[in-house]
Every structure is written in C-alpha cells, then in structure tokens.
C-alpha positions as CSV (number, residue, x, y, z in Angstrom):
1,M,19.4,-19.6,-22.0
2,E,17.4,-19.7,-18.6
3,N,14.0,-19.7,-18.1
4,I,12.0,-17.2,-17.0
5,Y,11.0,-18.8,-13.3
6,K,15.1,-18.7,-12.8
7,K,15.5,-15.3,-13.9
8,L,13.0,-14.3,-11.6
9,T,14.2,-16.3,-8.8
10,N,17.8,-14.5,-9.3
11,L,16.1,-11.5,-9.8
12,Q,14.0,-11.5,-6.2
13,S,17.5,-12.8,-4.4
14,E,19.3,-9.3,-5.9
15,L,16.6,-7.1,-5.4
16,K,16.8,-4.6,-2.5
17,A,14.3,-2.4,-2.7
18,P,14.6,0.4,0.6
19,K,11.5,2.2,2.0
20,G,12.3,5.7,0.8
21,Q,9.3,7.0,1.9
22,R,8.5,8.4,5.5
23,N,5.3,8.7,7.3
24,N,6.0,10.8,10.1
25,F,3.0,10.8,12.0
26,G,3.3,7.1,12.5
27,K,6.9,7.3,12.7
28,Y,7.4,4.6,10.3
29,N,9.4,4.1,6.9
30,Y,7.6,2.7,4.2
31,R,8.5,1.5,0.4
32,S,5.8,2.7,-2.5
33,N,5.9,1.2,-6.1
34,E,8.0,3.8,-7.7
35,D,10.8,2.7,-4.9
36,I,10.4,-0.7,-5.9
37,L,10.4,0.5,-9.8
38,E,13.9,2.1,-9.4
39,A,15.6,-0.7,-7.7
40,V,14.4,-3.4,-9.8
41,K,14.8,-1.7,-13.6
42,P,18.4,-2.5,-13.5
43,L,17.9,-6.3,-12.5
44,L,15.2,-6.2,-15.2
45,A,17.8,-5.2,-17.6
46,K,20.8,-7.4,-16.3
47,H,18.4,-10.6,-16.3
48,N,17.1,-9.7,-19.8
49,L,13.3,-9.4,-18.2
50,S,10.5,-6.6,-19.4
51,L,8.0,-5.5,-17.2
52,T,4.4,-4.1,-17.5
53,Q,2.0,-2.8,-15.4
54,S,-2.2,-2.0,-15.7
55,D,-5.0,-1.5,-13.9
56,E,-8.5,-2.0,-14.4
57,V,-11.2,-0.6,-12.2
58,V,-13.9,-3.7,-11.4
59,E,-17.0,-4.1,-9.7
60,I,-17.1,-6.7,-6.9
61,G,-20.2,-7.0,-4.3
62,G,-21.4,-3.6,-5.4
63,R,-17.6,-1.9,-4.1
64,L,-15.2,-0.7,-6.7
65,Y,-11.6,-2.0,-6.9
66,V,-8.5,-0.9,-8.8
67,K,-6.9,-4.4,-10.2
68,A,-3.3,-3.9,-10.9
69,T,-1.8,-6.3,-13.0
70,I,2.3,-6.9,-13.0
71,T,3.3,-8.7,-16.4
72,L,6.7,-9.9,-16.4
73,I,8.6,-11.1,-19.9
74,N,11.3,-13.1,-20.7
75,I,13.2,-11.1,-23.6
76,D,14.6,-14.1,-24.8
77,N,11.7,-16.0,-24.7
78,L,8.7,-13.6,-25.3
79,E,6.0,-16.3,-24.8
80,E,7.5,-16.8,-21.2
81,T,5.5,-14.6,-18.6
82,V,4.7,-14.2,-15.3
83,V,1.7,-12.5,-14.0
84,N,0.6,-11.2,-10.5
85,T,-2.3,-9.4,-9.4
86,A,-3.5,-7.2,-6.2
87,F,-6.6,-5.6,-5.7
88,A,-7.4,-2.0,-3.7
89,R,-10.7,-0.6,-2.9
90,E,-12.1,2.9,-4.2
91,E,-13.2,4.9,-1.2
92,E,-16.4,6.2,-2.5
93,S,-15.0,9.7,-1.3
94,K,-12.0,10.5,0.7
95,K,-11.8,14.3,2.1
96,G,-9.4,16.8,0.4
97,M,-8.9,14.0,-2.9
98,D,-11.0,14.1,-6.2
99,G,-12.3,10.8,-8.2
100,S,-9.1,10.6,-10.3
101,Q,-7.0,11.2,-7.1
102,I,-8.9,8.3,-5.2
103,T,-8.3,6.0,-8.2
104,G,-4.8,6.9,-8.5
105,A,-4.2,6.3,-4.8
106,S,-5.8,3.1,-5.1
107,S,-3.7,2.1,-8.3
108,S,-0.4,3.0,-6.3
109,Y,-1.4,0.5,-3.5
110,A,-2.7,-2.4,-5.6
111,R,0.8,-2.3,-8.0
112,K,2.5,-2.0,-4.5
113,Y,1.0,-5.2,-3.5
114,A,1.5,-7.0,-6.8
115,M,5.3,-6.3,-7.0
116,N,5.6,-7.4,-3.8
117,G,4.0,-10.4,-4.5
118,L,5.7,-11.0,-7.5
119,F,9.6,-10.3,-6.6
120,A,8.7,-11.7,-2.8
121,I,9.2,-8.4,-0.9
122,D,8.8,-8.8,2.5
123,D,6.9,-5.9,4.2
124,T,6.6,-7.4,7.6
125,K,7.8,-4.5,9.4
126,D,5.6,-2.2,7.4
127,S,2.5,-0.4,8.8
128,D,0.3,-1.8,6.4
129,A,1.6,-5.6,7.1
130,T,0.4,-5.0,11.0
131,N,-3.0,-4.9,10.0
132,K,-3.1,-7.8,7.7
133,G,-5.4,-6.0,5.6
134,A,-8.0,-5.7,8.5
135,K,-9.1,-2.4,10.0
136,P,-7.1,-1.7,13.5
137,T,-9.0,-2.7,16.5
138,I,-9.4,0.5,18.6
139,D,-9.3,0.0,22.0
140,D,-12.9,0.7,23.7
141,K,-11.6,2.4,26.5
142,L,-10.1,5.0,24.5
143,I,-13.0,5.7,22.5
144,E,-15.1,6.4,25.8
145,K,-12.6,8.9,27.2
146,A,-12.5,10.3,23.7
147,K,-16.2,10.8,23.9
148,S,-16.1,11.7,27.6
149,L,-13.9,14.7,26.3
150,G,-16.4,15.5,23.8
151,I,-14.1,14.1,20.8
152,D,-16.2,13.1,17.5
153,I,-14.6,9.8,16.8
154,N,-16.2,9.6,13.2
155,K,-15.2,13.3,12.3
156,L,-11.5,12.6,14.0
157,K,-11.3,9.3,11.6
158,T,-12.3,11.7,8.6
159,Y,-9.9,13.7,9.5
160,A,-7.2,11.3,9.6
161,D,-8.3,9.6,6.2
162,G,-7.9,13.2,4.7
163,K,-4.4,13.2,6.0
164,N,-4.2,9.3,4.3
165,V,-3.0,8.5,8.2
166,D,-3.7,5.5,10.0
167,F,-6.3,6.0,12.4
168,N,-5.2,3.7,15.1
169,N,-5.1,3.4,19.0
170,D,-1.9,5.8,19.2
171,Y,-3.5,8.2,16.5
172,L,-6.6,8.1,18.8
173,K,-4.1,8.9,22.1
174,K,-2.6,11.4,20.8
175,A,-5.7,12.9,20.0
176,I,-6.8,12.9,23.6
177,E,-3.8,14.3,24.9
178,K,-4.0,17.4,23.1
179,K,-7.7,18.0,24.1
180,E,-6.5,17.6,27.9
181,V,-3.7,19.8,27.1
182,K,-6.3,22.1,25.9
183,Q,-8.7,21.9,29.1
C-alpha cells in the first residue's frame, strides 16, 4: 500500500490541467478552480484519494481574507492527509458585484491557488504569475498622457476592476488610443 506522499507524487506527474478559460481583453488563457477539479477527479479515483475544499473568512490587519483549505485524504489510510491553504483578499466593494459575489470570487481565487500549490501546477505563463502577487506598475508617462487627454485614472481603474480585467499598461494604452481616435 502506497503512502499519501507517493500517491500525491504520482498524481502530480499525471495531472494535466488545461487552461480552459479565456480573457479576451488580456489575450491570455487561464485555468479556473473548476478546470483543475475536472482534471484531478479521475486521478483521485485512480489513486484512491479524496479531496475536500473549505473556506473561512479571516481578518488580518483590519482586512478580510478568504482562507481556502484543500485537504487530500488517503482512502486506504484515513489518518494520512496533506493540507494546503491559500488566501485571497476580499475587496471592500467591487462595481457590479454584491457582497456574496465578492466573497465567491475571492473563494474561487484562493481555492485555485491552494490547488496549484497542492498539485504543483505551474502557472508561469498566466497573467496572475506575471505580477507575482503585486499590483502591476503603471508607466508614469502613460498616466501623464492619459491625464492630458482628460482620462480619469481612478474611474478607469474602477471600470476595469468592475469588468474583472487587469488594469495595466496595455489597458491604459488602449484607453489612450480610443480617446485619441475620438478627438
């Protein structure tokens, strides 16, 4: 009988989790928590493993975070488990979303990254990986150009956030191009 770590290693080497989602604005593919679950379920059965996902809202430094916990259980020995967690910060408000939708989006994000960690899924080509958890730096020259055209940067960022799109240099360049065409 294999221990849970051997089973996990075998599962990790077999897992192919395609990027089944598309961000047309950013022109990149990404995988969701649901994509990972769809790919991992047959392997869980094959290796006699079970998986649970749970969330907890926690306060850290006065901000609310969703803490996602993924637990992998060896069905052959129920005392053997591997646990991985990830956090996602809840925005205080997000245009076009109510509180439960904000929590749900944070939950999906945290679960995805907890799954990535547990199953050693490499997201180096994902947009989330390119900013390494930090907000992208916006070129000062682009900000000045946008302001000179009368673009309200804060409103534009709020609009992008409401559309669940990364506010980055490319997004700002496109906004500037649209404004220049209209003038």
